[in-house]
Residue, then its C-alpha position, 0 to 999 in steps of 0.5 A: m334204777e333212780g326214783f321212788t324206791v322202797s328205801n327212798a320211801n322209807r327215808f321219806l316216811d322217816t324224815g317227811m314229817v308234816r304236822g297237822t294244824g289240829d283241823s279235823q281230818s279224815l282218811s277213808i281207804g277200804g271202807s274204814s275211816s279214822t277221824s283225828s281226835t285229841s289223841d290223833a292231833g299230833k299224828s304226822f303225815a308219815d304216820t297217817l300214810k303208814d296206817a293207810v298202807n297197812s290198811v290196804n295191805e290187810m285188805q289184800k291179805s284178807s282178799d287172798k285168804a278168801m280166794q284161797a278158801l274158795a279155791t280149796g272148797k272151804t267156802d262156797n260164797v262167791a259173792d263175798v269173795m268177789i266183794a273182798a277182791e274188789k274192795a282190795d283192788i279199789a283200795l290199792r288203786v286209790m293208794v297208787q293214786v295217792r302215791n302218784k300225787i305225793i311224788d308229783a308234789y315232791q317233784e314240784v317242791m324240788k323245782m321251786q327256787v329258793 
């Protein structure tokens, strides 16, 4: 299967380094935002993307744990479980849209004539 596979994504993340211009940038996925400061000024696009994927992954894991706790009777707070599940779902949908935009941008760059 051709396309954007895991190995291609890892290769893209390892080689697709895009350095920022030092402007203040913020990334907000899943309610946690990180603004670039002096320590993040040299942070590459790939590192930012990896952090966002890890954040979404952690949200999915915490949502799964909350659902498991509800199913086993360890908690009876349905509202918190549903909120965690919805946050994880929205974060995943945003990440999928970001991925789609990255793929579209990559395809546009590849279409450019040199």
